Backbone as a ProteinNet text record, in pm:
[ID]
protein_1_A
[PRIMARY]
MDSKKTSGGTSLFSNGTSASTAGSITINTNLDLLIADIKSAANIARFSAYDITLNAARGGNSSGTVSLVRYPSGGSTATIMGQRYTSTTANAAAVSSTNYGFGIDDLISLTVGGNSVTVSPNTGGATTVTALADDIAAAWTTKYGPSGTASLSAVATVTSAAGVLTITALDPGTAGYGLDIDFSVSAGTVTATNAANIDYVIGTTRLESDDATEDSDVVIHLTSDNTGTILNELSGLVSTTSGLNLIELTTDKLTNATDPGAYTQAGTARSADAINAEDGVAKVVSTAAQSKTRVHWL
[TERTIARY]
2185	2222.9	2290.9	2404.4	2478.3	2521.5	2557	2606.2	2718.2	2826.4	2942.2	2992.6	3054.6	3123.5	3267.4	3308.6	3442.2	3550.4	3528.6	3632.9	3676.4	3581	3619.1	3570.1	3506.3	3453.6	3345.2	3270.2	3168.4	3038.4	2989	2860.2	2748.7	2662.4	2559.2	2428.5	2398.1	2278.3	2304.1	2200.3	2210.9	2169.9	2169.7	2121.9	1969.7	1905.7	1760.1	1700.5	1779.2	1726.4	1807.5	1938.4	2024.1	2097.5	2084.2	2149	2300.7	2351.9	2496.6	2560.5	2479.9	2533.7	2512.2	2622.1	2613.2	2547.4	2482.6	2418.5	2385.3	2281.1	2241.6	2091.4	2039.6	1897.9	1877.5	1784.4	1747.7	1639.5	1664.1	1570.6	1442.3	1330	1198.3	1125.8	1064.9	993.6	867.1	816.5	705.7	763.4	740	805.7	766.5	643.2	601.3	675.8	697.5	772.8	920.3	972.7	1112	1131.5	1036.6	1044.8	1040.6	954.6	944.7	1077.2	1145.8	1275.6	1380.2	1381.4	1479	1458.6	1331.9	1299.7	1281	1344.8	1336	1397.2	1352.5	1402.2	1552.6	1603.6	1746.8	1826.6	1778.2	1847.2	1844.6	1728.1	1716.4	1808.8	1815.2	1900.6	2048.3	2084.8	2225.6	2270.2	2186.9	2221	2229.5	2136.7	2134.6	2261.7	2318.7	2442.1	2557.5	2544.5	2646.9	2597.4	2500.2	2448.7	2382.2	2310.7	2238.5	2094.6	1999.2	1858.2	1821.3	1767.4	1731.5	1580.9	1540.4	1398.9	1389.1	1273.2	1249.9	1104.5	1078.5	942.8	918.4	791.6	753.6	779.3	799.1	804.9	920.8	1006.6	1121.8	1085.1	1127.9	1112.5	968.7	881.5	739.1	701.2	603.4	555.9	412.2	351.9	215.4	189.3	77.4	43	-103.7	-131.2	-267.9	-274.9	-357	-370.1	-499.9	-489.1	-606.6	-662.8	-793.7	-860.4	-975	-1020.7	-1121.3	-1230.3	-1354.3	-1468.1	-1489.8	-1495.8	-1517.1	-1660.4	-1678.1	-1810.8	-1902.5	-2019.1	-2115.4	-2075.9	-1969.4	-1921.4	-2002.6	-1964.7	-2035.2	-1996.8	-2092.3	-2066	-2083.3	-2084.5	-2104.9	-1989.6	-1872.9	-1754.4	-1712	-1700	-1651.8	-1500.6	-1451.2	-1310.1	-1221	-1277.2	-1195.8	-1269.7	-1231.7	-1295.5	-1376.5	-1394.6	-1479.2	-1626.2	-1666	-1804.3	-1814.2	-1920.8	-1937.9	-2036.3	-2102	-2197.3	-2202.9	-2255	-2267.8	-2378	-2465.9	-2568.5	-2507.2	-2418.9	-2356.8	-2267.9	-2204.5	-2110.4	-2177.5	-2310.1	-2381	-2349.2	-2331.9	-2301.7	-2166.9	-2080.8	-1946.6	-1946.6	-2049.2	-2054.1	-2164.9	-2219.9	-2328.3	-2288.2	-2378.5	-2348.9	-2379.6	-2454.6	-2492.8	-2383.6	-2328.5	-2220.4	-2101.8	-2075.8	-1964.8	-1830.6	-1739.4	-1601.2	-1547.8	-1417.6	-1347.1	-1307	-1356.9	-1330.7	-1212.3	-1174.6	-1056.4	-1080.8	-1209.1	-1238.4	-1259.4	-1262	-1286.2	-1161.2	-1178.8	-1073.3	-1035.3	-908.8	-858.8	-770.4	-779.1	-702.6	-630.4	-511.1	-432.6	-392.4	-411	-369.6	-280.4	-167.5	-76.7	-43.5	-84.2	-66.1	-143	-76.9	-141	-116.4	-53.6	-23.1	-123.4	-155.1	-251	-232.5	-273.6	-279.2	-408.3	-460.3	-576.5	-542.8	-569.2	-534.4	-651.3	-646.5	-741.4	-661	-696.4	-619.7	-617.4	-724.9	-734.6	-740.4	-752.6	-771.4	-654.7	-691.6	-589.7	-521.9	-558.7	-494.4	-545.3	-461.1	-500.2	-573.1	-666.6	-747	-739.6	-636.5	-616.9	-568.7	-578.3	-533.9	-384.6	-308.5	-164.5	-138	-208.8	-189.8	-235.8	-345.9	-395.7	-297.6	-241.4	-142.6	-18.1	22.1	137.9	111.2	-12.9	-48.4	-37.3	-86.9	-80.5	64.8	148	288.4	360.6	332.5	397.6	354.6	225.6	175.6	234.3	250.8	307.4	452.1	529.3	668.6	677.9	588.2	587.6	560.2	477.2	441.2	533.3	567.4	641.6	780.7	825.2	959.4	1065.8	1193.5	1303.6	1293	1239.9	1224.7	1078.1	994.5	851.8	806.6	683.8	628.9	601.5	590	566	663.4	786.5	884.8	917.1	912.2	949	848.1	728.7	628.1	612.9	702.4	692.4	707.3	629.2	638.3	664.6	649.9	665.9	692.7	747.9	759.8	653.9	613.3	512.6	564	565.5	603.1	490.6	490.9	384.8	442	371.8	409.1	286.6	243.9	132.6	6.8	-22.6	-144.3	-135.5	-17	2	90.2	40	115.6	188.1	316.1	393.8	432	387.1	415.3	526.4	635.5	748.6	772.6	762.6	781.9	923.8	938.3	1070.8	1149.5	1083.7	1151.7	1152.3	1270.8	1278.3	1250.6	1224.4	1197.6	1050.6	1022.8	886.1	795.1	849.6	765.8	702	758	701.2	601.3	579.1	492.4	348.3	255.1	113.9	62.9	128.4	76.4	-52.3	-159.2	-287.9	-284.7	-337.2	-343.6	-490.2	-528.9	-665.3	-660.3	-762	-771.8	-917.2	-943.9	-1082.2	-1092.5	-1209.8	-1240.3	-1371	-1377.6	-1501.2	-1522.6	-1648.7	-1682.1	-1661.3	-1628	-1611	-1742.2	-1733.8	-1853.6	-1920.3	-1845.5	-1901.8	-1976.6	-2103.8	-2187.2	-2174.9	-2092	-2076	-2009.6	-1934.7	-1871.9	-1903	-1911.4	-1942.7	-1827	-1713.7	-1593.1	-1615.8	-1726.4	-1759.4	-1683.9	-1619.7	-1554.9	-1419	-1361.4	-1230	-1247.1	-1185.6	-1186.9	-1042.3	-1021.6	-886.6	-881.9	-763.6	-737.6	-616.5	-635.1	-524.9	-468.1	-339.1	-278.8	-299.6	-301	-311.1	-452.4	-545.8	-683.7	-779.6	-909.6	-1011.1	-1052.4	-995.1	-1029.6	-970.7	-1043.6	-994.4	-879.8	-869.1	-772	-626.9	-602	-463	-435.6	-516.8	-499.7	-399.3	-278.7	-172.3	-38.6	68.7	200.8	232.5	287.7	320.8	471.4	522.4	666.2	715.5	844.2	908.4	1022.4	1053.2	1164.7	1132.1	1214.4	1202.8	1304.7	1266.9	1359	1407.4	1538.5	1598.4	1650.7	1605	1649.5	1753.9	1867.8	1970.4	1997.6	1975.5	1993.6	2096.7	2198.5	2299.7	2237.6	2257.9	2205.2	2283.5	2401.6	2483.1	2469.9	2432.1	2408.2	2538.4	2525.9	2640	2728.2	2841.4	2931.6	3046.5	3091.9	3208.4	3179.6	3062	3025.6	2924.3	2918.8	2823.4	2859.1	2774.4	2801.9	2780.6	2725.2	2696.4	2806.5	2899.8	3000.7	3092	3107.1	3197.6	3127.5	2997.6	2923.1	2947.7	2962.4	2965.3	2867.7	2822.1	2726.5	2783.2	2750.1	2786.5	2658.4	2637.3	2514.7	2545.2	2449.7	2459.8	2342.6	2369.5	2265.1	2177.3	2219.5	2141.3	2226.1	2157	2225.4	2163	2225.1	2174.2	2210.6	2113	2134	2112	2211.8	2198.6	2118.9	2016.7	1938.5	2007.8	2021.6	2094	2005.3	2050.2	1978.7	2075.7	2043	2119.7	2036.4	1925.1	1838.7	1906.4	1898.4	1957.1	1847.7	1852.6	1753.7	1803.3	1930.5	1988.4	2040.2	2127	2182.8	2077.2	2106.6	2013.9	1999	1876.3	1849	1855.4	1924.5	1937.5	1804.5	1725.1	1594.9	1609.3	1559.2	1572	1473.3	1474.3	1386.3	1411.8	1536.2	1571	1519.8	1442.1	1387.5	1315.2	1244.1	1171	1242	1360.8	1432.7	1532.1	1615.2	1711	1799.1	1840.8	1928.3	1853.3	1721.1	1642.3	1547.7	1591.7	1505.9	1460.2	1331.7	1276.2	1326.1	1389.5	1436.2	1576.7	1650.2	1788.3	1794.2	1887.5	1904.9	2053.1	2085.1	2223.3	2259.7	2381	2431.4	2473.9	2427	2457.4	2508.9	2584.8	2638.3	2732.9	2726.7	2811.5	2754.8	2636.9	2574.4	2455	2460.6	2348.8	2228.8	2111.4	1989.9	1961.2	1931.7	1895.9	1750.7	1726.2	1590.4	1543.7	1438.4	1391.8	1258.2	1202.5	1073.2	1090.3	989.4	994.8	984.5	1038.5	1030.9	885.2	855.7	719.5	712.4	601.7	577.9	465	485.9	385.5	352.8	231.6	189.1	134.7	163.7	112	24.9	-21.6	-105	-231.4	-282.5	-408.3	-394.9	-268.1	-252.5	-291.4	-284.8	-306.3	-454.9
3035.9	2896.9	2890	2825.8	2814	2669	2633.6	2498.3	2508.1	2434.1	2446.2	2310.5	2308.5	2189.2	2195.1	2090.6	2088.4	2104.4	2044.2	2042.2	2181.2	2271.7	2404.9	2516	2482.9	2584.1	2668.1	2611.1	2685.2	2691.5	2811.4	2826.9	2788.4	2699.5	2647.9	2726.6	2788	2870.7	3003.5	3053	3181.3	3293.9	3414.2	3528.1	3539.5	3441.2	3438.1	3491.6	3565.4	3624.9	3587.6	3570.9	3539.1	3408.4	3313.9	3184	3195	3298.4	3313.1	3383.2	3431.1	3502.8	3422.4	3391.1	3312.2	3392.5	3321.5	3388.7	3289.1	3317.4	3229.5	3241	3153.1	3151.8	3210.5	3303.2	3357.7	3268.8	3219.8	3127.6	3199.8	3137	3189.5	3086.6	3131.5	3037.6	2984	3052.4	3000.4	2900.9	2772.4	2669.3	2673.7	2712.1	2720.1	2830.7	2943	3052.1	3014	2941.8	2897.5	2804.1	2712.8	2622.3	2699.1	2800.1	2880.6	2950.1	2999.2	3064.4	2964.4	2845.9	2743.7	2701.1	2684.7	2634.1	2745.4	2857.9	2965.3	2918.9	2975.3	2936.4	2954.7	3059.8	3086.9	2978.7	2935.1	2829.1	2696.7	2661.3	2535.9	2535.6	2647.4	2656.4	2650.5	2712.1	2713.2	2573.2	2503.2	2366.1	2276.9	2296.6	2214.8	2232.7	2353	2378.5	2294.6	2249.5	2163	2018.3	1983.1	1846.5	1796.5	1886.3	1851.3	1900.1	1812.5	1852	1892.2	2013.5	2068.7	2062.8	2020.2	2022.7	2043.5	2080.9	2097.3	2065.1	2014.5	1972.4	1984.5	1993.5	1989.3	1849.9	1838.2	1704.9	1675	1769.7	1741.4	1732.6	1623.7	1605.8	1627.8	1537.7	1550.6	1480.6	1538	1480.9	1524.9	1470.8	1507.8	1472.5	1517.8	1490	1450	1374.2	1345.1	1376.5	1473.2	1513.9	1457.5	1374.6	1317.7	1414.7	1428.3	1514	1435.3	1483.4	1409.2	1503	1463.2	1535.5	1489.1	1581.5	1540.7	1496	1405.6	1354.1	1466.7	1474.1	1575.9	1715.7	1726.3	1857.7	1917.9	2036.5	2108.1	2054.1	2052	2014.1	2134.2	2253.4	2374.1	2399.2	2349.4	2365.1	2228.9	2218.4	2094.9	2089.4	1987.8	1981.6	1919.6	1835.6	1768.7	1756.9	1659.5	1644	1515.5	1448	1328.3	1366.4	1476.1	1521.5	1649.5	1660.6	1776.2	1879	1847.3	1941.9	1922	2022.8	2012.1	1913.7	1883.4	1782	1642.3	1622.1	1490.7	1451.1	1547.8	1512.9	1497	1499.1	1487	1356.3	1248.6	1118.6	1117.5	1211.6	1214.1	1243.7	1309.6	1345.7	1270.9	1164.8	1087.5	1032.7	1043.4	996.2	848.3	787.7	647	550.8	572.2	483.4	565.3	673.9	762.3	690.5	722.2	680.5	586	569.2	477.7	357	240.2	119.3	40.8	-60	-138.8	-225.9	-239.9	-319.4	-232.9	-101.3	-11.6	-0.1	52.9	45	181.4	196.4	313.9	265.8	335.5	294.4	413.6	388.8	489.3	432.4	512.1	472.6	581.5	542.3	634.4	570.9	636.3	575.7	445	338.2	207	125.1	183.6	113.1	148	52.8	81.4	-12.5	33.9	-49	-16.2	-114.4	-96.5	-155.3	-80.6	-128.7	-110.5	-188.1	-179.5	-185.3	-106.5	-109.3	-245.9	-326.5	-459.2	-453.4	-566.6	-571.6	-505.7	-413.7	-346.6	-230.6	-202.6	-95.8	42.5	141.7	280.1	338.8	429.7	484.1	636.2	695.3	839.3	864.9	989.6	1017.7	992.1	1017.6	991	841.8	760.9	616.2	559.1	610.5	561.8	593.7	714.3	751.6	664	636.1	548.5	408.6	358.8	225.8	220.9	325.5	332.1	332	417.3	427.2	294.3	227	98.5	-6.9	-8.5	-106.3	-79.7	47.7	83.8	34	54.4	10.5	-141.5	-210.8	-356.5	-407.8	-334.9	-379.8	-323.8	-195.5	-130.2	-82.4	-114.2	-76.2	-160.4	-134.1	-206.8	-358.9	-407.5	-552.5	-592.5	-506	-529.8	-639.5	-683.8	-792.6	-749.2	-617.7	-566.7	-453.2	-467.5	-359.8	-323.2	-420.6	-393.7	-304.4	-294.5	-207.8	-75.6	-48.9	72	198.4	299.7	429.6	543.4	516.8	623.9	565.9	649.1	614.8	692.1	639.4	705.6	709.1	828	845	918.8	913	978.9	1057.8	1165	1246.2	1326	1302.8	1377.7	1373.6	1258	1242.6	1289.3	1323.4	1367.1	1266.4	1217	1126	1206.8	1180.6	1246.5	1142.9	1167.2	1076.7	1137.9	1066.4	1115.2	1020.7	1073.8	990.4	936	809.4	748.9	803.5	823.7	882.7	1033.7	1094.8	1239.5	1319	1249.3	1316.3	1315.1	1318.3	1334.9	1217.2	1097.7	981.9	991.3	1073.6	1089.4	1202	1271.5	1389.6	1351.2	1406.2	1384.6	1245.9	1174.9	1045.1	1068.9	1004.8	1025.4	973.4	1053.6	1015.4	1006.9	892.2	872.8	820.1	857.2	811	781.1	678.7	645.4	587.2	601.7	549.6	472.7	355	277.5	202.4	177.3	107.1	-43	-107.4	-252.2	-322.8	-443.6	-523.9	-494.3	-439.1	-407.8	-275.8	-276.1	-156.3	-57.3	-90.1	1.6	132.3	126.8	247.8	257	381.3	399.4	456.7	483.4	534.8	668.1	735.2	860	981.1	965.5	1081.5	1115.2	1024.3	1049.1	1110.2	1224.6	1292.5	1315	1372.7	1388	1500.4	1554.5	1655	1608.4	1588.5	1549.3	1674.8	1694.8	1817.6	1933.4	2051.7	2170.9	2223.9	2171.7	2218.3	2099.4	2126.9	2022.4	1992.8	2065	2045.1	1914.9	1851.3	1728.4	1755.5	1878.4	1912.2	1901.9	1900.7	1889.5	1754.1	1653.8	1519.8	1437.7	1486.8	1418.3	1474.7	1401.2	1451.4	1576	1676.1	1802	1824.3	1886.4	1904.2	2031.2	2032.4	2151.5	2199.9	2122.2	2157.3	2125	2178.7	2153.5	2047.3	1962	1862.2	1910.3	1921.9	1963.3	1839.3	1819.4	1704.9	1751.3	1685.1	1708.4	1574.9	1569.1	1445.6	1464.9	1378.6	1386.8	1347.1	1429.1	1397.1	1284.4	1255.2	1144.4	1028.3	912.6	798.3	734.8	655.7	580	659	599.9	660.4	736.9	694.9	758.5	903.1	926.4	1060.9	1125.8	1078.7	1133.2	1278.2	1370.1	1512.4	1556.2	1469.9	1508.2	1468	1386.2	1333.3	1441.6	1551.7	1656.6	1775.5	1764.1	1877.5	1897.5	2023	2059.2	2173.8	2194.5	2301.9	2400	2525	2627.9	2699.1	2714.9	2775.9	2876.9	2962.6	3060.6	3039	2986	2963.1	2843.4	2755.6	2637.4	2512.3	2401.7	2273.1	2183.8	2177.1	2091.2	1946.6	1857.9	1716.6	1636.9	1559.8	1478.3	1352.5	1327	1205.1	1092.8	980.1	867.6	743.6	644.8	518.5	404.8	288.1	168.1	77.3	130	51.3	28.6	-95.8	-132.4	-180.7	-133.1	-171.4	-288.1	-284.9	-391.8	-506.6	-475	-578.5	-621.8	-729.3	-778.9	-675.7	-634.3	-530.3	-588.3	-521.1	-576.7	-583.6	-475	-474.7	-489	-392.1	-394.9	-297.4	-286.3	-191.1	-50.2	-18.7	115.4	142.4	50.6	66.6	200.3	242.4	368.8	479.9	454.3	553.1	633.9	708.1	796.7	721.9	601.9	525.3	467.3	485	430	536.9	658.1	765.4	737.9	761.4	740	842.9	949	1054.9	1030.3	939.4	913.4	792.5	795.7	686.9	652.2	524.5	479.3	455.8	494.9	463.7	317.4	242.2	99.8	58.2	145.4	108.5	-9.9	-100.3	-218.5	-332.5	-310.9	-415.8	-470.6	-598.8	-659.6	-672.5	-648.5	-655.2	-799	-817.1	-948.3	-976.7	-1085.9	-1124.2	-1234.2	-1204.8	-1300.3	-1363.9	-1327	-1383.3	-1525.6	-1605.9	-1746.1	-1755.3	-1864.6	-1886.5	-1899.3	-1851.4	-1852.9	-1929.2	-1994.7	-2068.5	-2000.7	-1973.6	-1906.3	-1990.2	-1977.8	-2047.9	-1949	-1973.8	-1889	-1970.5	-2085.9	-2171.8	-2099.9	-2009.1	-1941.5	-1850.2	-1825.7	-1743.5	-1821.2	-1954.5	-2039.1	-2046.3
-582.6	-609.3	-745.2	-749.5	-874.6	-891.4	-1011.5	-1039	-1140.5	-1119.1	-1206.2	-1251.2	-1367.3	-1414.6	-1365.8	-1296.5	-1238.9	-1344.2	-1460.5	-1562.5	-1605.8	-1620.6	-1666	-1576.7	-1468.1	-1378.1	-1443.7	-1534.5	-1607.6	-1529.1	-1506.2	-1438.3	-1533.6	-1490.4	-1577.9	-1571.8	-1459.8	-1454.4	-1524	-1590.2	-1658.5	-1563.6	-1617.1	-1537.5	-1541.5	-1603	-1607.9	-1735.3	-1811.7	-1935.9	-2059.4	-2042.3	-2155.8	-2131.3	-2223.8	-2209.2	-2213.3	-2275.3	-2288.5	-2169.8	-2077.1	-1961.3	-1834.4	-1764.4	-1642	-1530.3	-1438.6	-1326.9	-1217.3	-1141	-1031.2	-1008.5	-923.5	-890.5	-751.6	-739.9	-609.6	-549.1	-428.9	-365.6	-328.9	-363.8	-332.1	-246.3	-136	-48.7	-114.1	-215.3	-293.9	-393.5	-370.9	-450.2	-597.1	-626.6	-766.4	-840.7	-772.7	-834.6	-848.8	-751.2	-758.7	-878	-899.4	-1013.2	-1144.4	-1150.9	-1272.4	-1301.7	-1197.1	-1217.2	-1264.2	-1201.7	-1240	-1385	-1424.6	-1557.8	-1660.6	-1638.5	-1737.4	-1869.1	-1977.4	-2109.8	-2120.5	-2057.4	-2064.3	-1992.2	-1875.5	-1801.8	-1877.4	-1929.9	-2004.2	-2125.3	-2195.1	-2313	-2275.5	-2164.1	-2123.2	-2080.8	-2003.3	-1964.6	-2087.9	-2181.5	-2302.7	-2383.9	-2379.8	-2454	-2401.3	-2276.3	-2216.6	-2206.9	-2293.5	-2304	-2175.4	-2109.6	-1987.9	-1999.9	-1969.7	-1967	-1825.4	-1810.5	-1680.2	-1660.5	-1543.5	-1506.2	-1354.9	-1307.6	-1164.3	-1134.8	-1014.5	-980.3	-831.1	-794.7	-654	-600	-468.3	-409.4	-317.8	-286.9	-202.2	-55.1	10.8	155.7	201.5	163	193	323.2	390.6	516.2	540.9	642.4	679.2	823.7	877.2	1016.6	1029.4	1134.3	1176.7	1325	1361.4	1501.2	1558.1	1660.6	1724.7	1828.5	1832.6	1931.1	1993.9	2110.6	2187.2	2235.5	2209.5	2264.7	2409.8	2505.4	2645.3	2670	2764.5	2797.2	2843	2781.4	2818.1	2776.5	2697.5	2656.4	2544.2	2503.7	2397.9	2260.9	2170.9	2032	1939.5	1998.2	1918.2	1822.6	1857.8	1772.4	1718.9	1590	1528.3	1546.7	1613.7	1651.6	1545.8	1460.8	1360.5	1229.4	1148.7	1018	1005.8	1117.6	1116.8	1099.8	1162.6	1155.3	1073.6	997.4	909.6	964	1075.1	1134.2	1284.1	1355.2	1500.6	1538.9	1447.5	1472.1	1465.4	1368.9	1349.5	1466	1531.1	1637.9	1774.6	1779.9	1907.5	1978.7	1901.4	1963	2032.1	1996.3	2053.1	2202.4	2252.6	2394.9	2468.2	2406.2	2465.7	2602.7	2698.5	2834.4	2853.3	2758.1	2774.1	2729.7	2616.7	2570.6	2521.3	2590.3	2555.1	2570.2	2481.3	2499.4	2393.3	2397.2	2308.3	2390	2352.5	2428.6	2377.8	2453.9	2417.5	2295.7	2254.9	2135.2	2012.3	2030	1917.3	1829.6	1709.1	1608.1	1552.8	1522.7	1451.2	1336.8	1223.2	1104.2	1043.8	993.5	921.5	787	682.4	548.2	489.5	433.9	365	230.8	122.5	-7.8	-13.2	-47.8	-51	74.1	175.6	299.9	408.7	494.9	602.1	719.9	838.4	958.5	1032.9	1104.5	1190.6	1325.9	1432.9	1566.6	1662.3	1768.4	1878.3	2007.3	2110.3	2235.4	2302.5	2279.2	2339	2492	2555.2	2700.9	2774.5	2862.7	2942.4	2873.3	2749.6	2674.8	2713.7	2698.1	2726.4	2605.5	2628.3	2519.1	2510	2567.8	2549.8	2407.5	2361.3	2224.4	2209.7	2315.3	2309.3	2295.1	2372.9	2366.6	2232.9	2180.2	2051.7	1938.9	1941.6	1840.4	1852.9	1976.7	1998.4	1943.3	1961.8	1910.9	1759	1693.1	1546.6	1500	1562.1	1521	1541	1651.6	1678.6	1577.6	1545.7	1447.8	1310.3	1276.9	1146.5	1135.5	1241.2	1239.5	1231.7	1302.6	1298.9	1158.5	1085	950.3	843.1	852.3	743.9	783.9	905.3	947.9	879.5	907.7	842	852.3	964.2	982.3	979.6	922.7	923.7	829.9	850.6	769.4	625.6	603.2	467.8	436	483	470.8	325.6	236.3	97.2	25.4	80.5	18.8	92.3	187.1	268	184.6	218	150.4	248.2	379.3	476.8	614.7	701.1	842.5	918.6	1033	1116.3	1259.8	1318.7	1458.4	1529.8	1661.8	1738.5	1854.8	1888.9	2004.6	2048.1	2172.9	2231.5	2145.2	2088.2	2010.3	1866.9	1821	1682.7	1610.2	1497.3	1412.9	1306	1289	1184.5	1080.4	957.3	845.3	761.9	744.8	666.2	548.9	428.3	308.7	305.5	273.3	265	146.8	33.9	-81.3	-62.9	-52.5	-32.6	-158.8	-268.9	-396	-431.6	-562.1	-610.2	-575.9	-557.6	-526.9	-389	-302.2	-168.3	-157.8	-268.5	-268.8	-300	-223.1	-251.2	-217.6	-126.3	-82.6	-3.8	-44.8	20.2	164	257	397.6	439.6	493.7	543.5	685.7	762.9	901.3	929.7	1007.8	1040.3	1180.6	1238.7	1372.1	1361.8	1422.8	1417.9	1549.1	1581.3	1703.6	1687.5	1797.4	1796.8	1825.6	1876.9	1901.2	2034.9	2128.7	2260.4	2252.6	2288.7	2272.3	2387.8	2487.2	2600.1	2557.9	2448.7	2393.9	2245.2	2196.2	2053.8	1973	2038.7	1971.6	1901.4	1933.7	1864.7	1918.5	2032.9	2094.7	2034	1956.1	1896.3	1757.4	1739.2	1610.3	1567.6	1451.7	1398.8	1296	1278.3	1174.9	1095.4	965.5	878.2	813.9	826.6	774.4	870.2	817.2	902.1	916.2	836.7	843.2	840.7	861.7	853.9	710.2	615	474.9	422.1	331.9	270.1	172.6	126.3	22.1	68.3	199.4	245.5	310.5	275.6	332.2	251	239.8	166.1	212.4	183.3	219.6	137.8	204.8	140.1	142	36.4	22.2	91	120.6	175.4	86.8	-18.7	-106.6	-251.6	-341.6	-484.8	-525.1	-617.5	-670.8	-807.3	-822.9	-950.2	-1021.7	-1144.8	-1223.9	-1326.2	-1325.9	-1426.8	-1495.5	-1624.6	-1700	-1809.8	-1810	-1914.4	-2047.6	-2149.6	-2282	-2347.5	-2293.5	-2342.7	-2245.3	-2293.1	-2205.5	-2158.8	-2051.7	-2001.9	-1907.7	-1870.7	-1773.9	-1837.5	-1955.5	-2017.1	-2056.7	-2115.2	-2158.8	-2064.8	-1942.2	-1845	-1812.2	-1854.7	-1835	-1690.4	-1607	-1469.3	-1372.2	-1416.3	-1325	-1269.3	-1340	-1292.9	-1232.2	-1206.8	-1153.5	-1004.3	-966.5	-825	-806.9	-684.3	-658.9	-558.4	-576.6	-480.3	-440.8	-311	-263	-154.3	-130.1	-22.7	71.6	190.1	287.9	257.8	167.8	132.8	145.6	161.9	165.4	60	-57	-163.2	-132.6	-142.9	-114.9	-242.7	-281.9	-401.8	-370.3	-449.2	-434.3	-510.6	-445.4	-505.3	-509.1	-581.7	-588	-611.4	-555.9	-588.2	-677.9	-726.9	-813.7	-948.1	-996.2	-1124.2	-1218.2	-1341.9	-1441.6	-1526.1	-1564.1	-1646.2	-1560.8	-1466.3	-1379.6	-1277.8	-1206.7	-1105.3	-994.6	-971	-872.7	-731.4	-636.9	-501	-427.6	-433.2	-366.4	-215.6	-141.7	3.6	63.9	197	264.3	214.5	178.2	131.7	-8.6	-63	-197.5	-213.2	-108.2	-116.2	-41.2	9.6	88.1	6.9	77.9	12.5	-86.8	-50.3	-139.1	-257.8	-260.5	-369.6	-424.5	-430.9	-479.6	-622.2	-648	-781.4	-881.4	-832.7	-921.4	-974.2	-913.5	-954.8	-1047.7	-1141.4	-1237.7	-1244.8	-1232	-1244.7	-1390.8	-1426.8	-1560.5	-1562.8	-1661.7	-1667.7	-1805.2	-1870.8	-2000.7	-1985.8	-2081.9	-2078.9	-1997.2	-1936.4	-1856	-1931.7	-1966	-2038.2	-1946.8	-2000.9	-1921.6	-1880.8	-1752.4	-1700.9	-1735.6	-1806.7	-1845.2	-1752.1	-1674.4	-1574.7	-1610.7	-1726.1	-1764.7	-1816.2	-1795.2	-1838	-1989.5	-2043	-2187.6	-2230.4	-2350.5	-2400.2	-2531.6	-2552.8	-2676.6	-2752.2	-2880.6	-2961.7	-3084.8	-3129.4	-3251.9	-3353.1	-3479	-3586	-3681.8	-3631.8	-3713.6	-3757.8	-3669.4	-3700.5	-3823.1	-3866.8	-3987.6	-4113.4	-4104.4	-4222.3	-4259.7
[MASK]
++++++++++++++++++++++++++++++++++++++++++++++++++++++++++++++++++++++++++++++++++++++++++++++++++++++++++++++++++++++++++++++++++++++++++++++++++++++++++++++++++++++++++++++++++++++++++++++++++++++++++++++++++++++++++++++++++++++++++++++++++++++++++++++++++++++++++++++++++++++++++++++++++++++++++

């Protein structure tokens, strides 16, 4: 991976050891090692010589999953199928023959970051794991989708397939990384079912440690040391890669001018990692006038 300034065709990455010698970065599938290579002292010094601050962080293109599973009626509890139960004794109710099953009044909830939905199949609803996952995904879109009732606070999209929920962070940068994912199942008011048969796995294991969105890419931050648009050192940058597709994160968020604000606030067009140059734009002050007294000084 290399990066060049269009104006002079200058390679900005070093050879990894000498700031004065141009080079490139060898891609490593271990993201922590890749970040260490990018943030080598030689690279930071070389970028700084061209008035650019270089940084890199975990968090590119983060996502997570919730896989719903079902204990069969009268089946074995010798194997813990998900992370709802911590022992084979605790999951005994999941196969109970007296009030076994998930009823139309029972509840399932999904939380991602600060967003959450709770659904019930209701009368006539299907209660298979596929149907329950579909209900969650539909409720999420109704609330946090582009036309949702809480779209402006959206942090992720949720889709379902064969009982598996896929959570995709709207911000493809660091703001979408490590969003906490929680799932819960609870019984409703009808005692004919106890909702104990539905279990779930968040992430790839039953461990709580992977219950959050995980990244698949590194985010590289390049900041012009000169403010504004006239002396913006990043305006002439181009990238050259071998077998990679570098994607520039952009934003339409404005700090000085009136910010548009929209559903894309947390999406690609509103990445928290990108900053717009706003030189020459006076900051819009929206706070109400305030009255102060200093009589107490007397």
